[in-house]
C-alpha positions in Angstrom: -25.6 7.5 -109.9 -29.0 7.1 -108.2 -30.1 10.1 -106.0 -30.1 8.0 -102.8 -26.3 7.7 -103.0 -26.0 11.5 -102.9 -28.6 12.0 -100.2 -26.5 10.0 -97.6 -23.4 12.2 -98.2 -23.9 14.5 -95.2 -23.2 15.3 -91.6 -23.2 12.2 -89.4 -25.1 12.8 -86.2 -23.9 11.6 -82.8 -25.8 8.4 -83.4 -24.1 7.7 -86.6 -27.1 8.5 -88.8 -26.7 10.6 -91.9 -28.7 13.7 -92.7 -28.6 15.6 -95.9 -27.4 19.2 -95.4 -24.9 21.1 -97.6 -21.8 19.9 -99.4 -19.0 21.8 -100.9 -17.6 20.8 -104.2 -14.3 22.6 -104.7 -11.3 22.0 -106.8 -8.7 20.6 -104.4 -8.9 19.5 -100.7 -10.0 22.8 -99.3 -12.5 21.3 -96.9 -12.0 18.1 -95.0 -15.8 17.4 -95.2 -16.5 18.2 -98.8 -18.7 16.0 -100.9 -15.9 13.8 -102.1 -14.7 13.0 -98.6 -18.2 12.4 -97.4 -18.8 10.0 -100.3 -15.6 8.1 -99.3 -16.8 8.0 -95.7 -20.1 6.7 -96.8 -18.4 3.9 -98.7 -16.4 2.9 -95.7 -19.4 2.9 -93.3 -21.9 1.3 -95.7 -19.7 -1.5 -97.2 -16.8 -1.8 -94.7 -13.2 -0.7 -94.6 -12.0 -4.1 -95.8 -13.5 -3.7 -99.3 -13.3 0.1 -99.5 -10.5 0.4 -102.1 -12.1 -2.3 -104.3 -15.6 -0.7 -104.0 -14.2 2.8 -104.8 -12.4 1.5 -107.8 -15.6 -0.2 -109.0 -17.5 3.2 -108.7 -14.7 5.1 -110.5 -14.5 2.6 -113.3 -18.3 2.8 -113.8 -18.0 6.6 -113.9 -14.9 6.5 -116.1 -13.1 9.0 -113.9 -11.8 9.9 -110.4 -14.7 10.5 -108.0 -13.6 14.0 -107.2 -13.5 14.9 -110.9 -17.0 13.4 -111.3 -18.4 15.6 -108.4 -16.6 18.7 -109.7 -17.4 18.3 -113.4 -20.3 16.0 -114.0 -22.5 15.3 -111.0 -24.7 18.4 -111.1 -25.3 18.2 -114.8 -26.2 14.6 -114.5 -28.6 15.4 -111.7 -30.3 18.2 -113.6 -30.8 15.9 -116.6 -32.1 13.1 -114.5 -34.7 15.5 -112.9 -35.6 17.0 -116.2 -34.4 20.5 -115.2 -36.2 20.4 -111.8 -33.3 19.5 -109.5 -33.8 18.8 -105.8 -30.1 19.6 -105.2 -29.3 23.3 -105.9 -25.9 24.6 -106.7 -24.8 27.9 -105.3 -22.1 28.9 -107.8 -20.0 32.0 -108.3 -20.0 33.4 -111.9 -16.9 31.5 -113.1 -17.5 28.5 -110.8 -14.6 29.1 -108.5 -16.9 28.4 -105.5 -19.7 25.9 -105.5 -21.9 24.7 -102.7 -24.7 22.1 -103.0 -27.9 22.3 -100.8 -30.8 19.9 -100.6 -34.0 21.9 -101.2 -36.1 19.8 -98.9 -33.9 20.8 -95.9 -33.7 24.5 -96.9 -34.2 27.0 -94.2 -34.2 30.8 -94.4 -30.7 30.9 -92.8 -29.3 28.4 -95.4 -27.9 31.1 -97.6 -26.2 32.6 -94.6 -24.5 29.3 -94.0 -23.3 29.1 -97.6 -22.0 32.7 -97.1 -19.9 31.5 -94.1 -18.3 28.8 -96.2 -17.6 31.3 -99.0 -15.9 33.6 -96.5 -13.9 30.8 -95.0 -12.7 29.6 -98.4 -11.9 33.2 -99.6 -10.7 35.0 -96.5 -8.9 32.1 -94.8 -7.9 29.3 -97.2 -7.3 31.2 -100.4 -5.5 34.1 -98.7 -3.3 31.7 -96.6 -2.4 29.9 -99.8 -1.5 33.3 -101.5 0.6 34.3 -98.5 2.6 31.1 -98.8 3.1 31.5 -102.5 4.3 35.1 -102.0 6.9 33.8 -99.5 8.0 31.3 -102.1 8.3 33.9 -104.8 10.8 36.0 -102.8 12.6 33.1 -101.1 16.3 32.9 -101.6 16.1 29.1 -101.3 13.5 28.7 -104.0 14.4 27.8 -107.6 13.5 30.2 -110.4 11.0 27.6 -111.6 9.3 27.4 -108.3 9.2 31.2 -108.1 7.6 31.4 -111.6 5.0 28.8 -110.7 4.2 30.7 -107.5 3.7 34.0 -109.3 1.4 32.3 -111.8 -0.7 30.8 -109.1 -0.8 34.1 -107.2 -2.2 35.7 -110.4 -4.8 33.0 -110.6 -5.8 33.4 -106.9 -6.1 37.2 -107.3 -8.6 36.7 -110.1 -10.6 34.2 -108.0 -10.6 36.5 -105.0 -11.9 39.4 -107.2 -14.6 37.1 -108.5 -15.6 35.9 -105.1 -15.6 39.4 -103.6 -18.0 40.5 -106.3 -20.2 37.4 -105.8 -20.3 38.0 -102.0 -21.0 41.7 -102.2 -23.4 41.9 -105.0 -25.2 38.5 -104.8 -24.8 36.3 -101.8 -24.7 38.8 -98.9 -27.8 40.7 -100.1 -29.6 37.4 -100.5 -28.6 36.1 -97.1 -30.0 39.3 -95.5 -33.4 38.7 -97.2 -33.9 35.3 -95.4 -35.8 34.0 -98.4 -38.7 31.7 -97.6 -39.7 28.9 -99.9 -42.8 26.7 -100.0 -42.0 23.1 -101.1 -45.6 22.6 -102.2 -44.9 25.2 -105.0 -42.2 23.0 -106.5 -38.8 23.7 -108.0 -40.1 25.9 -110.8 -41.6 28.5 -108.4 -38.8 28.4 -105.8 -35.6 28.2 -107.8 -35.9 31.6 -109.4 -36.1 33.3 -106.0 -32.4 32.9 -105.6 -31.5 34.6 -108.9 -27.8 34.8 -109.8 -26.7 33.0 -106.6 -27.6 29.6 -108.1 -26.1 28.0 -111.2 -28.2 29.0 -114.2 -30.4 26.3 -115.7 -31.9 27.2 -119.0 -35.7 27.2 -118.9 -35.7 27.4 -115.1 -33.5 30.3 -113.9 
């Protein structure tokens, strides 16, 4: 996928123009404006609603998979390879990849890490915990089947592990970095700037 396709996946301004900002890439529809939904919106705006389904099928057939799976599993690795380990999109990623947020380095500002932190907290403290509360209700519901209760308990266990991972990532990595208000100089290039963010970004051998 050429970089220009990704660069237009972003917030539309009031005038309908697109500006590259930050995109979440999370497993499941946790955010209504994540990278997958923005890509679909781009397809509709750029090529028209009439041919949207046909065009989306064409893209997914070319990729060999569902567009969400591509963004979740393959996009960043493809991007890093294309840019020979000097990516212009940077992936904030928790240790086990339970939370990921893409930023565009040319639009980076000192407050950008704080913005990523806000999304992490929204995902962790609002969406994940709301899902956990729902599952806990299912697990003790008299109307739920034993199978549903078992599935709920297994998912609760998974969510607890994710919450522990994200709590550590927030406390030890992302929050301290957000308070630093890190400055970057684009003239210094990726090699000089990427390491400034340490464990907050996805490790790239030879760069991190």
